[in-house]
C-alpha positions, 0 to 999 in steps of 0.5 A: 503253490502250496498244497495240503492233504491232512490224513489224520489230526487228533489224539488218535494219530496225526499225519499231514502231507504238504506238497507242491509239484516237486516236493512232498513233506510229511509232518508227523507220522503217528498213524499206521502204515496202512492208513498213511498209504490209504491217505496218500493214494487219495491224491495218487501218491504212495509212501515212496513219494515222500521226500522228507518227514518232519516231526513236531514232538515226541508224543506217540500220536505224532511219532507212533509210526516213525519206524516205517520211515527211512532214517535219512528222511526224518527231521526233528528238533533234538531228542524228539526221535533218534536221528542222524546229527545232520537231520537235527533241526533248531527253532527259528532257523530256516532250512531248505527242503526241496522247493520249500523253505521251512522254519521250526517254531517253538511251541508250549506243550508237555513234550521234550522239545515241541515245535510247529513250522512255517513252510514257504513256497515262493510267494506263499506261506503256511503256518502249521501249529498244533499241540500248544497251550499258548503261542510264544511271542517269538513264534507269533512274530513270525506267523502273521499274514500267512496265506494258510493256517493249520492251527490247533482248536482242540476243545470247547472249554465248557465241554471240557469242564463238564466232560467227567474227566479227572480235574488233573487231566482237565487242568493239563489240557487247558493249561499253558503246556496243553492244548489251545481251546477254540476261543484261545485259538480264535483270539490268537488268529484275530491278531495274525490274519492279514490281507494275504490270508485265504484259508484256516484249517482248525486242527487236533479237535477233541472227539469228546470235548469239541465239534466242528460246528462249535469250533467254526461258530466260535471262530466266526463269533470272535472274528465278528467281535474283533471286526474282521470282515475279510472272507476267510474260509474256515474248515476242520481237520478230522481224525478219521477222514482226510481233509484237503486245503482246497 
């Protein structure tokens, strides 16, 4: 069974533990060692229990704390961080990490070589994708009918446009190499959820240009519009508080 314990999600830092009874995979380490240890302690684990650390891209809120992770445990696409050659991953290639199968998925973000991941454990599948301005067709083709989604829902477009931020920054966030809005995220998901889908965690919410209530309400409105009637639990990851899949 796949379990997820998200310690931090947002522009101030990201770290998410995906685990089962035998294997612990940390996705990104963009927080302090202290916060990581606090978050792990919440599920009775410590930093030494982490078997592998996968990095999505080279922005500081995702790799800022990577120095605290032993080199041999770190994996990423080329040029994301300094790695041993054997620990460099390729998009759309399947890897085995302990009990999990992991497939990197190319994303669209203003980073060197960004990606998301499909993580599979026996009959369960989790899609992890944040920090992308759009979802590429080749990635979309592999993302359908997952049991669980950890998917970006960064901003409400009206809040972003009225945020007082410089227009160049607004355009960057809302562009194809920026971040998914609530609406874009929800519309993508209407084409991805299937009969197996149980839960969706909305991730990387902007602290200034979004709220949990707006993000979830947008999802519900668009799901209703598209006639999706199945019961899928939707909740939000948080910047300063851990959130579990369960």
